[in-house]
All heavy atoms as TSV, in Angstrom:
chain	resi	resn	atom	element	x	y	z
A	1	TRP	N	N	0.831	-1.172	0.037
A	1	TRP	CA	C	-0.049	-0.056	-0.026
A	1	TRP	C	C	0.925	1.204	0.021
A	1	TRP	O	O	1.943	1.236	0.615
A	1	TRP	CB	C	-0.879	0.022	1.164
A	1	TRP	CG	C	-1.934	-1.073	1.128
A	1	TRP	CD1	C	-1.891	-2.260	1.748
A	1	TRP	CD2	C	-3.173	-1.023	0.457
A	1	TRP	NE1	N	-2.936	-3.060	1.510
A	1	TRP	CE2	C	-3.812	-2.309	0.750
A	1	TRP	CE3	C	-3.900	-0.174	-0.210
A	1	TRP	CZ2	C	-5.169	-2.546	0.124
A	1	TRP	CZ3	C	-5.114	-0.392	-0.712
A	1	TRP	CH2	C	-5.674	-1.615	-0.535
A	2	ARG	N	N	0.437	2.251	-0.695
A	2	ARG	CA	C	1.149	3.528	-0.791
A	2	ARG	C	C	0.195	4.669	-1.050
A	2	ARG	O	O	-0.931	4.424	-1.470
A	2	ARG	CB	C	2.178	3.474	-1.836
A	2	ARG	CG	C	1.587	3.175	-3.273
A	2	ARG	CD	C	2.625	3.142	-4.398
A	2	ARG	NE	N	1.985	2.754	-5.675
A	2	ARG	CZ	C	1.310	3.610	-6.448
A	2	ARG	NH1	N	1.023	4.847	-6.032
A	2	ARG	NH2	N	0.745	3.151	-7.520
A	3	LEU	N	N	0.679	5.931	-0.973
A	3	LEU	CA	C	-0.195	7.096	-1.412
A	3	LEU	C	C	-0.070	7.126	-2.927
A	3	LEU	O	O	0.951	6.844	-3.566
A	3	LEU	CB	C	0.525	8.346	-0.818
A	3	LEU	CG	C	0.264	8.698	0.672
A	3	LEU	CD1	C	0.958	10.012	0.937
A	3	LEU	CD2	C	-1.161	8.744	0.933
A	4	PRO	N	N	-1.259	7.441	-3.578
A	4	PRO	CA	C	-1.246	7.665	-5.017
A	4	PRO	C	C	-0.443	8.852	-5.424
A	4	PRO	O	O	-0.309	9.793	-4.681
A	4	PRO	CB	C	-2.689	7.744	-5.363
A	4	PRO	CG	C	-3.372	8.230	-4.109
A	4	PRO	CD	C	-2.531	7.736	-2.982
A	5	THR	N	N	-0.006	8.802	-6.681
A	5	THR	CA	C	0.734	10.020	-7.241
A	5	THR	C	C	-0.437	11.023	-7.563
A	5	THR	O	O	-1.630	10.800	-7.574
A	5	THR	CB	C	1.387	9.669	-8.573
A	5	THR	OG1	O	0.475	9.237	-9.523
A	5	THR	CG2	C	2.418	8.600	-8.360
A	6	ARG	N	N	0.106	12.248	-7.913
A	6	ARG	CA	C	-0.772	13.302	-8.343
A	6	ARG	C	C	-1.651	12.898	-9.568
A	6	ARG	O	O	-2.868	13.127	-9.569
A	6	ARG	CB	C	-0.009	14.486	-8.708
A	6	ARG	CG	C	-0.641	15.724	-9.115
A	6	ARG	CD	C	0.358	16.775	-9.514
A	6	ARG	NE	N	-0.361	17.947	-10.104
A	6	ARG	CZ	C	0.170	19.003	-10.685
A	6	ARG	NH1	N	1.534	19.023	-10.640
A	6	ARG	NH2	N	-0.590	20.058	-11.077
A	7	LEU	N	N	-1.101	12.217	-10.552
A	7	LEU	CA	C	-1.762	11.805	-11.743
A	7	LEU	C	C	-2.837	10.685	-11.367
A	7	LEU	O	O	-3.927	10.730	-11.822
A	7	LEU	CB	C	-0.941	11.217	-12.804
A	7	LEU	CG	C	-1.453	10.616	-14.010
A	7	LEU	CD1	C	-2.301	11.645	-14.740
A	7	LEU	CD2	C	-0.383	10.048	-14.957
A	8	GLU	N	N	-2.479	9.771	-10.543
A	8	GLU	CA	C	-3.429	8.737	-10.089
A	8	GLU	C	C	-4.646	9.273	-9.435
A	8	GLU	O	O	-5.776	8.859	-9.645
A	8	GLU	CB	C	-2.685	7.724	-9.124
A	8	GLU	CG	C	-1.723	6.787	-9.900
A	8	GLU	CD	C	-0.819	5.930	-9.010
A	8	GLU	OE1	O	-0.547	6.371	-7.942
A	8	GLU	OE2	O	-0.450	4.921	-9.435
A	9	LEU	N	N	-4.372	10.299	-8.562
A	9	LEU	CA	C	-5.544	10.931	-7.925
A	9	LEU	C	C	-6.434	11.552	-8.908
A	9	LEU	O	O	-7.642	11.573	-8.877
A	9	LEU	CB	C	-5.090	11.954	-6.793
A	9	LEU	CG	C	-4.766	11.341	-5.528
A	9	LEU	CD1	C	-4.124	12.427	-4.528
A	9	LEU	CD2	C	-5.928	10.696	-4.802
A	10	LEU	N	N	-5.873	12.283	-9.947
A	10	LEU	CA	C	-6.673	12.882	-10.958
A	10	LEU	C	C	-7.482	11.852	-11.694
A	10	LEU	O	O	-8.648	12.097	-11.996
A	10	LEU	CB	C	-5.704	13.667	-11.881
A	10	LEU	CG	C	-6.460	14.547	-12.985
A	10	LEU	CD1	C	-7.410	15.541	-12.324
A	10	LEU	CD2	C	-5.432	15.231	-13.783
A	11	LEU	N	N	-6.867	10.743	-12.033
A	11	LEU	CA	C	-7.567	9.643	-12.670
A	11	LEU	C	C	-8.734	9.202	-11.864
A	11	LEU	O	O	-9.872	8.909	-12.421
A	11	LEU	CB	C	-6.629	8.477	-12.953
A	11	LEU	CG	C	-5.574	8.724	-14.116
A	11	LEU	CD1	C	-4.525	7.565	-14.149
A	11	LEU	CD2	C	-6.220	8.818	-15.453
A	12	MET	N	N	-8.522	8.997	-10.540
A	12	MET	CA	C	-9.665	8.677	-9.709
A	12	MET	C	C	-10.762	9.682	-9.649
A	12	MET	O	O	-11.906	9.329	-9.744
A	12	MET	CB	C	-9.170	8.368	-8.229
A	12	MET	CG	C	-8.380	7.126	-8.042
A	12	MET	SD	S	-7.904	6.871	-6.349
A	12	MET	CE	C	-6.231	7.284	-6.300
A	13	TYR	N	N	-10.373	10.922	-9.639
A	13	TYR	CA	C	-11.409	12.021	-9.634
A	13	TYR	C	C	-12.143	12.046	-10.915
A	13	TYR	O	O	-13.381	12.203	-10.889
A	13	TYR	CB	C	-10.727	13.302	-9.449
A	13	TYR	CG	C	-11.777	14.488	-9.583
A	13	TYR	CD1	C	-12.629	14.780	-8.527
A	13	TYR	CD2	C	-11.898	15.179	-10.744
A	13	TYR	CE1	C	-13.551	15.757	-8.590
A	13	TYR	CE2	C	-12.794	16.195	-10.854
A	13	TYR	CZ	C	-13.713	16.524	-9.797
A	13	TYR	OH	O	-14.666	17.454	-9.914
A	14	ASN	N	N	-11.464	11.697	-12.020
A	14	ASN	CA	C	-12.171	11.719	-13.377
A	14	ASN	C	C	-13.071	10.584	-13.652
A	14	ASN	O	O	-13.719	10.578	-14.680
A	14	ASN	CB	C	-11.088	11.848	-14.442
A	14	ASN	CG	C	-10.451	13.303	-14.567
A	14	ASN	OD1	O	-11.156	14.277	-14.245
A	14	ASN	ND2	N	-9.235	13.438	-15.035
A	15	GLN	N	N	-13.099	9.622	-12.730
A	15	GLN	CA	C	-14.089	8.512	-12.942
A	15	GLN	C	C	-15.469	8.983	-12.670
A	15	GLN	O	O	-15.694	9.903	-11.928
A	15	GLN	CB	C	-13.732	7.379	-11.828
A	15	GLN	CG	C	-12.438	6.769	-12.077
A	15	GLN	CD	C	-12.300	6.017	-13.363
A	15	GLN	OE1	O	-13.181	5.192	-13.795
A	15	GLN	NE2	N	-11.163	6.234	-14.089
A	16	GLU	N	N	-16.431	8.440	-13.392
A	16	GLU	CA	C	-17.899	8.831	-13.255
A	16	GLU	C	C	-18.235	8.775	-11.769
A	16	GLU	O	O	-18.927	9.774	-11.372
A	16	GLU	CB	C	-18.713	8.016	-14.105
A	16	GLU	CG	C	-18.579	8.195	-15.573
A	16	GLU	CD	C	-19.689	8.978	-16.215
A	16	GLU	OE1	O	-20.836	9.016	-15.553
A	16	GLU	OE2	O	-19.601	9.536	-17.263
A	17	ASP	N	N	-17.979	7.805	-11.189
A	17	ASP	CA	C	-18.397	7.581	-9.798
A	17	ASP	C	C	-17.195	7.595	-8.841
A	17	ASP	O	O	-16.436	6.650	-8.848
A	17	ASP	CB	C	-19.066	6.306	-9.687
A	17	ASP	CG	C	-19.577	5.924	-8.258
A	17	ASP	OD1	O	-19.784	6.814	-7.441
A	17	ASP	OD2	O	-19.762	4.706	-8.030
A	18	HIS	N	N	-16.966	8.692	-8.137
A	18	HIS	CA	C	-15.927	8.656	-7.101
A	18	HIS	C	C	-16.549	8.594	-5.742
A	18	HIS	O	O	-16.184	9.347	-4.819
A	18	HIS	CB	C	-14.929	9.819	-7.298
A	18	HIS	CG	C	-15.520	11.097	-7.667
A	18	HIS	ND1	N	-15.526	11.523	-8.952
A	18	HIS	CD2	C	-15.902	12.148	-6.930
A	18	HIS	CE1	C	-16.046	12.707	-8.974
A	18	HIS	NE2	N	-16.255	13.159	-7.777
A	19	SER	N	N	-17.483	7.661	-5.637
A	19	SER	CA	C	-18.054	7.383	-4.311
A	19	SER	C	C	-17.073	6.726	-3.403
A	19	SER	O	O	-16.048	6.118	-3.915
A	19	SER	CB	C	-19.329	6.526	-4.363
A	19	SER	OG	O	-18.974	5.284	-4.918
A	20	GLY	N	N	-17.200	6.892	-2.132
A	20	GLY	CA	C	-16.182	6.407	-1.265
A	20	GLY	C	C	-15.177	7.522	-0.894
A	20	GLY	O	O	-14.326	7.216	0.047
A	21	PHE	N	N	-15.186	8.627	-1.595
A	21	PHE	CA	C	-14.278	9.733	-1.336
A	21	PHE	C	C	-15.134	10.813	-0.648
A	21	PHE	O	O	-16.193	11.190	-1.113
A	21	PHE	CB	C	-13.683	10.291	-2.559
A	21	PHE	CG	C	-12.545	9.434	-3.091
A	21	PHE	CD1	C	-12.728	8.417	-4.028
A	21	PHE	CD2	C	-11.200	9.706	-2.720
A	21	PHE	CE1	C	-11.784	7.626	-4.507
A	21	PHE	CE2	C	-10.225	8.916	-3.162
A	21	PHE	CZ	C	-10.392	7.929	-4.045
A	22	ALA	N	N	-14.671	11.351	0.442
A	22	ALA	CA	C	-15.288	12.484	1.002
A	22	ALA	C	C	-14.916	13.694	0.046
A	22	ALA	O	O	-13.986	13.680	-0.636
A	22	ALA	CB	C	-14.785	12.729	2.435
A	23	ILE	N	N	-15.720	14.712	0.118
A	23	ILE	CA	C	-15.579	15.812	-0.752
A	23	ILE	C	C	-14.536	16.737	-0.035
A	23	ILE	O	O	-14.972	17.812	0.436
A	23	ILE	CB	C	-16.847	16.537	-1.155
A	23	ILE	CG1	C	-17.787	15.547	-1.807
A	23	ILE	CG2	C	-16.620	17.774	-1.936
A	23	ILE	CD1	C	-19.100	16.045	-2.137
A	24	PHE	N	N	-13.252	16.297	0.046
A	24	PHE	CA	C	-12.244	17.090	0.736
A	24	PHE	C	C	-10.992	17.028	-0.131
A	24	PHE	O	O	-10.979	16.406	-1.247
A	24	PHE	CB	C	-11.973	16.487	2.093
A	24	PHE	CG	C	-13.195	16.612	3.123
A	24	PHE	CD1	C	-13.865	15.591	3.487
A	24	PHE	CD2	C	-13.529	17.973	3.456
A	24	PHE	CE1	C	-14.946	15.773	4.419
A	24	PHE	CE2	C	-14.569	18.083	4.263
A	24	PHE	CZ	C	-15.280	17.082	4.726
A	25	ASN	N	N	-9.918	17.421	0.445
A	25	ASN	CA	C	-8.595	17.321	-0.235
A	25	ASN	C	C	-7.869	16.053	0.188
A	25	ASN	O	O	-7.886	15.699	1.407
A	25	ASN	CB	C	-7.778	18.582	0.152
A	25	ASN	CG	C	-8.350	19.851	-0.269
A	25	ASN	OD1	O	-8.899	19.950	-1.337
A	25	ASN	ND2	N	-8.278	20.808	0.565
A	26	TYR	N	N	-7.194	15.394	-0.732
A	26	TYR	CA	C	-6.442	14.205	-0.452
A	26	TYR	C	C	-4.972	14.441	-0.853
A	26	TYR	O	O	-4.748	14.975	-1.866
A	26	TYR	CB	C	-6.973	13.011	-1.293
A	26	TYR	CG	C	-8.265	12.544	-0.718
A	26	TYR	CD1	C	-9.507	13.105	-1.061
A	26	TYR	CD2	C	-8.372	11.408	0.187
A	26	TYR	CE1	C	-10.646	12.644	-0.545
A	26	TYR	CE2	C	-9.556	10.944	0.698
A	26	TYR	CZ	C	-10.741	11.578	0.326
A	26	TYR	OH	O	-11.861	11.159	0.720
A	27	TRP	N	N	-4.100	14.000	-0.009
A	27	TRP	CA	C	-2.622	14.049	-0.168
A	27	TRP	C	C	-2.257	13.096	-1.382
A	27	TRP	O	O	-2.786	12.026	-1.486
A	27	TRP	CB	C	-1.799	13.659	1.032
A	27	TRP	CG	C	-1.739	14.543	2.080
A	27	TRP	CD1	C	-2.223	14.462	3.319
A	27	TRP	CD2	C	-0.943	15.729	2.114
A	27	TRP	NE1	N	-1.935	15.554	4.119
A	27	TRP	CE2	C	-1.055	16.354	3.392
A	27	TRP	CE3	C	-0.177	16.446	1.156
A	27	TRP	CZ2	C	-0.462	17.612	3.703
A	27	TRP	CZ3	C	0.459	17.556	1.531
A	27	TRP	CH2	C	0.328	18.185	2.859
A	28	SER	N	N	-1.324	13.563	-2.175
A	28	SER	CA	C	-0.679	12.690	-3.159
A	28	SER	C	C	0.705	12.429	-2.719
A	28	SER	O	O	1.270	13.074	-1.754
A	28	SER	CB	C	-0.616	13.294	-4.525
A	28	SER	OG	O	0.468	14.167	-4.623
A	29	SER	N	N	1.424	11.454	-3.280
A	29	SER	CA	C	2.860	11.199	-3.019
A	29	SER	C	C	3.783	12.172	-3.758
A	29	SER	O	O	4.921	12.095	-3.533
A	29	SER	CB	C	3.131	9.827	-3.289
A	29	SER	OG	O	3.000	9.552	-4.660
A	30	THR	N	N	3.215	12.930	-4.672
A	30	THR	CA	C	4.044	13.787	-5.468
A	30	THR	C	C	4.459	15.105	-4.792
A	30	THR	O	O	3.523	15.836	-4.299
A	30	THR	CB	C	3.219	14.289	-6.753
A	30	THR	OG1	O	2.706	13.047	-7.490
A	30	THR	CG2	C	4.008	15.076	-7.769
A	31	GLU	N	N	5.687	15.255	-4.605
A	31	GLU	CA	C	6.287	16.418	-3.863
A	31	GLU	C	C	6.473	17.557	-4.864
A	31	GLU	O	O	6.840	17.311	-6.007
A	31	GLU	CB	C	7.555	16.082	-3.285
A	31	GLU	CG	C	7.379	15.015	-2.037
A	31	GLU	CD	C	8.716	14.684	-1.454
A	31	GLU	OE1	O	9.669	14.315	-2.245
A	31	GLU	OE2	O	8.794	14.733	-0.260
A	32	ASN	N	N	6.271	18.716	-4.354
A	32	ASN	CA	C	6.675	19.873	-5.137
A	32	ASN	C	C	8.090	20.338	-4.791
A	32	ASN	O	O	8.836	20.637	-5.685
A	32	ASN	CB	C	5.739	21.051	-4.794
A	32	ASN	CG	C	5.899	22.230	-5.820
A	32	ASN	OD1	O	6.019	22.084	-6.918
A	32	ASN	ND2	N	5.936	23.404	-5.270
A	33	ASP	N	N	8.473	20.218	-3.527
A	33	ASP	CA	C	9.774	20.540	-3.005
A	33	ASP	C	C	9.933	19.904	-1.648
A	33	ASP	O	O	9.035	19.155	-1.250
A	33	ASP	CB	C	10.248	21.942	-3.082
A	33	ASP	CG	C	9.276	22.893	-2.235
A	33	ASP	OD1	O	8.659	22.320	-1.271
A	33	ASP	OD2	O	9.210	24.093	-2.570
A	34	ASN	N	N	10.883	20.270	-0.879
A	34	ASN	CA	C	11.084	19.775	0.449
A	34	ASN	C	C	9.894	20.099	1.440
A	34	ASN	O	O	9.692	19.475	2.452
A	34	ASN	CB	C	12.342	20.241	1.130
A	34	ASN	CG	C	13.595	19.493	0.495
A	34	ASN	OD1	O	13.398	18.385	-0.046
A	34	ASN	ND2	N	14.699	20.109	0.624
A	35	TYR	N	N	9.189	21.165	1.162
A	35	TYR	CA	C	8.206	21.697	2.038
A	35	TYR	C	C	6.735	21.525	1.551
A	35	TYR	O	O	5.834	21.675	2.382
A	35	TYR	CB	C	8.515	23.148	2.372
A	35	TYR	CG	C	9.825	23.410	2.832
A	35	TYR	CD1	C	10.855	23.785	2.003
A	35	TYR	CD2	C	10.234	23.096	4.162
A	35	TYR	CE1	C	12.200	23.988	2.463
A	35	TYR	CE2	C	11.505	23.329	4.713
A	35	TYR	CZ	C	12.409	23.706	3.833
A	35	TYR	OH	O	13.717	23.977	4.300
A	36	TYR	N	N	6.524	21.249	0.253
A	36	TYR	CA	C	5.220	21.184	-0.297
A	36	TYR	C	C	4.976	19.920	-1.032
A	36	TYR	O	O	5.904	19.368	-1.650
A	36	TYR	CB	C	4.947	22.313	-1.192
A	36	TYR	CG	C	4.949	23.709	-0.514
A	36	TYR	CD1	C	6.133	24.396	-0.368
A	36	TYR	CD2	C	3.685	24.259	-0.018
A	36	TYR	CE1	C	6.153	25.598	0.315
A	36	TYR	CE2	C	3.757	25.452	0.589
A	36	TYR	CZ	C	4.934	26.145	0.763
A	36	TYR	OH	O	4.858	27.343	1.441
A	37	ALA	N	N	3.714	19.405	-1.014
A	37	ALA	CA	C	3.315	18.232	-1.767
A	37	ALA	C	C	1.903	18.535	-2.363
A	37	ALA	O	O	1.243	19.533	-2.000
A	37	ALA	CB	C	3.250	17.037	-0.912
A	38	TRP	N	N	1.511	17.714	-3.324
A	38	TRP	CA	C	0.262	18.006	-4.157
A	38	TRP	C	C	-0.913	17.440	-3.423
A	38	TRP	O	O	-0.873	16.308	-2.986
A	38	TRP	CB	C	0.431	17.596	-5.530
A	38	TRP	CG	C	1.372	18.468	-6.423
A	38	TRP	CD1	C	2.625	18.354	-6.581
A	38	TRP	CD2	C	0.953	19.739	-7.005
A	38	TRP	NE1	N	3.100	19.446	-7.210
A	38	TRP	CE2	C	2.112	20.196	-7.604
A	38	TRP	CE3	C	-0.215	20.300	-7.243
A	38	TRP	CZ2	C	2.058	21.376	-8.322
A	38	TRP	CZ3	C	-0.255	21.495	-7.958
A	38	TRP	CH2	C	0.930	21.989	-8.508
A	39	PHE	N	N	-2.038	18.171	-3.519
A	39	PHE	CA	C	-3.402	17.633	-3.105
A	39	PHE	C	C	-4.326	17.464	-4.325
A	39	PHE	O	O	-4.116	18.196	-5.350
A	39	PHE	CB	C	-4.091	18.764	-2.286
A	39	PHE	CG	C	-3.784	18.792	-0.828
A	39	PHE	CD1	C	-4.241	19.878	-0.050
A	39	PHE	CD2	C	-3.129	17.734	-0.177
A	39	PHE	CE1	C	-4.022	19.910	1.293
A	39	PHE	CE2	C	-2.933	17.863	1.243
A	39	PHE	CZ	C	-3.410	18.878	1.867
A	40	GLN	N	N	-5.271	16.646	-4.212
A	40	GLN	CA	C	-6.418	16.573	-5.198
A	40	GLN	C	C	-7.662	16.950	-4.307
A	40	GLN	O	O	-7.975	16.334	-3.372
A	40	GLN	CB	C	-6.555	15.181	-5.590
A	40	GLN	CG	C	-7.648	14.910	-6.538
A	40	GLN	CD	C	-7.620	15.624	-7.889
A	40	GLN	OE1	O	-6.624	15.470	-8.623
A	40	GLN	NE2	N	-8.636	16.440	-8.319
A	41	ASN	N	N	-8.386	17.876	-4.880
A	41	ASN	CA	C	-9.652	18.337	-4.347
A	41	ASN	C	C	-10.733	17.520	-4.974
A	41	ASN	O	O	-10.953	17.587	-6.108
A	41	ASN	CB	C	-9.840	19.856	-4.525
A	41	ASN	CG	C	-11.157	20.342	-3.929
A	41	ASN	OD1	O	-12.263	19.895	-4.180
A	41	ASN	ND2	N	-10.972	21.264	-3.085
A	42	PHE	N	N	-11.516	16.768	-4.188
A	42	PHE	CA	C	-12.549	15.902	-4.668
A	42	PHE	C	C	-13.883	16.603	-4.783
A	42	PHE	O	O	-14.922	16.042	-5.080
A	42	PHE	CB	C	-12.652	14.563	-3.991
A	42	PHE	CG	C	-11.822	13.475	-4.511
A	42	PHE	CD1	C	-10.454	13.466	-4.281
A	42	PHE	CD2	C	-12.352	12.539	-5.438
A	42	PHE	CE1	C	-9.604	12.548	-4.899
A	42	PHE	CE2	C	-11.575	11.574	-6.058
A	42	PHE	CZ	C	-10.185	11.617	-5.677
A	43	SER	N	N	-13.857	17.947	-4.494
A	43	SER	CA	C	-15.140	18.693	-4.608
A	43	SER	C	C	-15.131	19.310	-6.031
A	43	SER	O	O	-16.181	19.247	-6.651
A	43	SER	CB	C	-15.111	19.791	-3.549
A	43	SER	OG	O	-16.204	20.664	-3.759
A	44	ASN	N	N	-14.049	19.878	-6.478
A	44	ASN	CA	C	-14.047	20.569	-7.687
A	44	ASN	C	C	-13.001	20.097	-8.749
A	44	ASN	O	O	-12.982	20.545	-9.889
A	44	ASN	CB	C	-13.886	22.082	-7.501
A	44	ASN	CG	C	-12.588	22.387	-6.838
A	44	ASN	OD1	O	-11.613	21.655	-6.815
A	44	ASN	ND2	N	-12.517	23.590	-6.258
A	45	GLY	N	N	-12.179	19.149	-8.369
A	45	GLY	CA	C	-11.208	18.527	-9.256
A	45	GLY	C	C	-9.834	19.326	-9.333
A	45	GLY	O	O	-8.937	18.886	-9.975
A	46	ASN	N	N	-9.677	20.452	-8.636
A	46	ASN	CA	C	-8.452	21.202	-8.638
A	46	ASN	C	C	-7.365	20.422	-7.934
A	46	ASN	O	O	-7.582	19.701	-6.982
A	46	ASN	CB	C	-8.681	22.609	-7.959
A	46	ASN	CG	C	-9.520	23.450	-8.748
A	46	ASN	OD1	O	-9.765	23.323	-10.020
A	46	ASN	ND2	N	-10.146	24.394	-8.077
A	47	GLN	N	N	-6.106	20.706	-8.400
A	47	GLN	CA	C	-4.993	20.172	-7.727
A	47	GLN	C	C	-4.190	21.352	-7.352
A	47	GLN	O	O	-4.106	22.338	-8.083
A	47	GLN	CB	C	-4.132	19.296	-8.713
A	47	GLN	CG	C	-4.808	17.957	-8.938
A	47	GLN	CD	C	-3.903	17.024	-9.650
A	47	GLN	OE1	O	-3.009	17.402	-10.401
A	47	GLN	NE2	N	-4.161	15.704	-9.537
A	48	PHE	N	N	-3.549	21.263	-6.194
A	48	PHE	CA	C	-2.652	22.389	-5.681
A	48	PHE	C	C	-1.631	21.800	-4.687
A	48	PHE	O	O	-1.866	20.747	-4.212
A	48	PHE	CB	C	-3.505	23.550	-5.080
A	48	PHE	CG	C	-4.362	23.031	-3.896
A	48	PHE	CD1	C	-3.933	23.188	-2.700
A	48	PHE	CD2	C	-5.625	22.527	-4.203
A	48	PHE	CE1	C	-4.707	22.783	-1.559
A	48	PHE	CE2	C	-6.437	22.138	-3.104
A	48	PHE	CZ	C	-5.952	22.248	-1.822
A	49	ASN	N	N	-0.519	22.594	-4.529
A	49	ASN	CA	C	0.419	22.118	-3.471
A	49	ASN	C	C	0.163	22.841	-2.186
A	49	ASN	O	O	-0.363	23.978	-2.221
A	49	ASN	CB	C	1.875	22.128	-4.009
A	49	ASN	CG	C	2.253	23.560	-4.410
A	49	ASN	OD1	O	2.418	24.385	-3.554
A	49	ASN	ND2	N	2.545	23.830	-5.639
A	50	TYR	N	N	0.538	22.083	-1.178
A	50	TYR	CA	C	0.315	22.605	0.137
A	50	TYR	C	C	1.419	22.171	1.063
A	50	TYR	O	O	2.050	21.224	0.809
A	50	TYR	CB	C	-1.026	22.004	0.620
A	50	TYR	CG	C	-1.660	22.643	1.942
A	50	TYR	CD1	C	-2.228	23.926	1.861
A	50	TYR	CD2	C	-1.590	22.028	3.141
A	50	TYR	CE1	C	-2.679	24.494	3.080
A	50	TYR	CE2	C	-2.067	22.523	4.256
A	50	TYR	CZ	C	-2.663	23.864	4.183
A	50	TYR	OH	O	-3.115	24.416	5.346
A	51	GLY	N	N	1.617	22.877	2.132
A	51	GLY	CA	C	2.726	22.609	3.110
A	51	GLY	C	C	2.575	21.239	3.708
A	51	GLY	O	O	1.524	20.835	4.105
A	52	LYS	N	N	3.662	20.449	3.712
A	52	LYS	CA	C	3.627	19.163	4.310
A	52	LYS	C	C	3.268	19.026	5.733
A	52	LYS	O	O	2.976	18.008	6.251
A	52	LYS	CB	C	4.956	18.447	4.074
A	52	LYS	CG	C	5.267	18.150	2.613
A	52	LYS	CD	C	6.708	17.579	2.479
A	52	LYS	CE	C	7.070	17.382	1.055
A	52	LYS	NZ	N	8.405	16.767	1.013
A	53	ASN	N	N	3.296	20.164	6.365
A	53	ASN	CA	C	3.056	20.213	7.855
A	53	ASN	C	C	1.381	20.344	7.986
A	53	ASN	O	O	1.005	20.234	9.165
A	53	ASN	CB	C	3.614	21.308	8.599
A	53	ASN	CG	C	3.430	22.644	8.027
A	53	ASN	OD1	O	2.731	22.748	6.985
A	53	ASN	ND2	N	3.693	23.722	8.785
A	54	GLY	N	N	0.633	20.474	6.925
A	54	GLY	CA	C	-0.769	20.618	7.089
A	54	GLY	C	C	-1.427	19.147	7.207
A	54	GLY	O	O	-0.874	18.147	6.959
A	55	ASN	N	N	-2.690	19.227	7.647
A	55	ASN	CA	C	-3.524	17.960	7.819
A	55	ASN	C	C	-4.392	17.842	6.670
A	55	ASN	O	O	-5.031	18.766	6.286
A	55	ASN	CB	C	-4.283	17.957	9.160
A	55	ASN	CG	C	-3.398	17.968	10.272
A	55	ASN	OD1	O	-2.363	17.210	10.292
A	55	ASN	ND2	N	-3.684	18.673	11.258
A	56	SER	N	N	-4.695	16.621	6.178
A	56	SER	CA	C	-5.767	16.342	5.205
A	56	SER	C	C	-5.990	14.807	5.169
A	56	SER	O	O	-5.380	14.006	5.933
A	56	SER	CB	C	-5.279	16.917	3.804
A	56	SER	OG	O	-6.501	16.933	3.022
A	57	TYR	N	N	-6.796	14.398	4.210
A	57	TYR	CA	C	-7.172	12.961	4.088
A	57	TYR	C	C	-6.096	12.317	3.184
A	57	TYR	O	O	-5.403	12.861	2.478
A	57	TYR	CB	C	-8.529	12.956	3.373
A	57	TYR	CG	C	-9.615	13.280	4.228
A	57	TYR	CD1	C	-9.951	14.641	4.450
A	57	TYR	CD2	C	-10.398	12.311	4.848
A	57	TYR	CE1	C	-10.999	15.057	5.268
A	57	TYR	CE2	C	-11.513	12.749	5.689
A	57	TYR	CZ	C	-11.751	14.081	5.870
A	57	TYR	OH	O	-12.731	14.506	6.661
A	58	VAL	N	N	-6.098	11.003	3.333
A	58	VAL	CA	C	-5.206	10.117	2.481
A	58	VAL	C	C	-6.168	8.984	2.015
A	58	VAL	O	O	-7.112	8.617	2.693
A	58	VAL	CB	C	-3.973	9.530	3.196
A	58	VAL	CG1	C	-3.019	10.653	3.511
A	58	VAL	CG2	C	-4.319	8.842	4.468
A	59	ARG	N	N	-5.755	8.371	0.907
A	59	ARG	CA	C	-6.421	7.202	0.375
A	59	ARG	C	C	-5.192	6.328	-0.234
A	59	ARG	O	O	-4.561	6.666	-1.166
A	59	ARG	CB	C	-7.346	7.550	-0.768
A	59	ARG	CG	C	-7.977	6.392	-1.538
A	59	ARG	CD	C	-8.822	5.551	-0.605
A	59	ARG	NE	N	-10.073	5.961	-0.211
A	59	ARG	CZ	C	-11.218	5.726	-0.680
A	59	ARG	NH1	N	-11.358	4.895	-1.654
A	59	ARG	NH2	N	-12.325	6.258	-0.175
A	60	ALA	N	N	-4.935	5.148	0.416
A	60	ALA	CA	C	-3.942	4.293	-0.029
A	60	ALA	C	C	-4.338	3.484	-1.222
A	60	ALA	O	O	-5.615	3.261	-1.411
A	60	ALA	CB	C	-3.496	3.351	1.187
A	61	VAL	N	N	-3.470	3.170	-2.118
A	61	VAL	CA	C	-3.693	2.390	-3.308
A	61	VAL	C	C	-2.678	1.279	-3.431
A	61	VAL	O	O	-1.544	1.354	-2.886
A	61	VAL	CB	C	-3.630	3.306	-4.545
A	61	VAL	CG1	C	-4.774	4.313	-4.531
A	61	VAL	CG2	C	-2.322	3.924	-4.784
A	62	ARG	N	N	-3.052	0.206	-4.270
A	62	ARG	CA	C	-2.089	-0.701	-4.534
A	62	ARG	C	C	-1.729	-0.648	-6.031
A	62	ARG	O	O	-0.563	-0.761	-6.385
A	62	ARG	CB	C	-2.675	-2.155	-4.281
A	62	ARG	CG	C	-2.638	-2.559	-2.869
A	62	ARG	CD	C	-2.927	-4.043	-2.754
A	62	ARG	NE	N	-4.282	-4.197	-2.448
A	62	ARG	CZ	C	-4.846	-5.376	-2.265
A	62	ARG	NH1	N	-4.061	-6.430	-2.272
A	62	ARG	NH2	N	-6.107	-5.491	-1.983
A	63	ALA	N	N	-2.654	-0.554	-6.844
A	63	ALA	CA	C	-2.379	-0.417	-8.336
A	63	ALA	C	C	-3.599	0.296	-8.949
A	63	ALA	O	O	-4.770	0.046	-8.605
A	63	ALA	CB	C	-2.246	-1.832	-8.967
A	64	ILE	N	N	-3.298	1.069	-9.994
A	64	ILE	CA	C	-4.287	1.845	-10.742
A	64	ILE	C	C	-4.219	1.284	-12.108
A	64	ILE	O	O	-3.188	1.319	-12.781
A	64	ILE	CB	C	-4.149	3.322	-10.719
A	64	ILE	CG1	C	-4.078	3.765	-9.288
A	64	ILE	CG2	C	-5.107	4.081	-11.556
A	64	ILE	CD1	C	-5.454	3.837	-8.659
A	65	LYS	N	N	-5.366	0.964	-12.720
A	65	LYS	CA	C	-5.488	0.555	-14.147
A	65	LYS	C	C	-6.049	1.656	-14.940
A	65	LYS	O	O	-7.108	2.199	-14.587
A	65	LYS	CB	C	-6.325	-0.767	-14.312
A	65	LYS	CG	C	-5.731	-1.934	-13.729
A	65	LYS	CD	C	-6.660	-3.135	-13.933
A	65	LYS	CE	C	-5.964	-4.367	-13.257
A	65	LYS	NZ	N	-6.811	-5.568	-13.506
A	66	GLU	N	N	-5.443	2.068	-15.946
A	66	GLU	CA	C	-5.953	3.176	-16.857
A	66	GLU	C	C	-7.001	2.619	-17.867
A	66	GLU	O	O	-6.918	1.560	-18.206
A	66	GLU	CB	C	-4.828	3.868	-17.526
A	66	GLU	CG	C	-3.862	4.550	-16.605
A	66	GLU	CD	C	-2.884	5.350	-17.292
A	66	GLU	OE1	O	-2.974	5.687	-18.513
A	66	GLU	OE2	O	-1.857	5.651	-16.749
């Protein structure tokens, strides 16, 4: 199990049915630099980077099929 990448979270968001996800921000494993990593917003689909010291949701994955 691991955190999904920024692209994998976007693929999950773009699925017709993303039930099982709260309408919040989820961490990705994709780092911007030593202090920031990328989030996926499951309310509006936006992605943005945020300080790693912040709190948010996570969703572990094993494999994603495109």
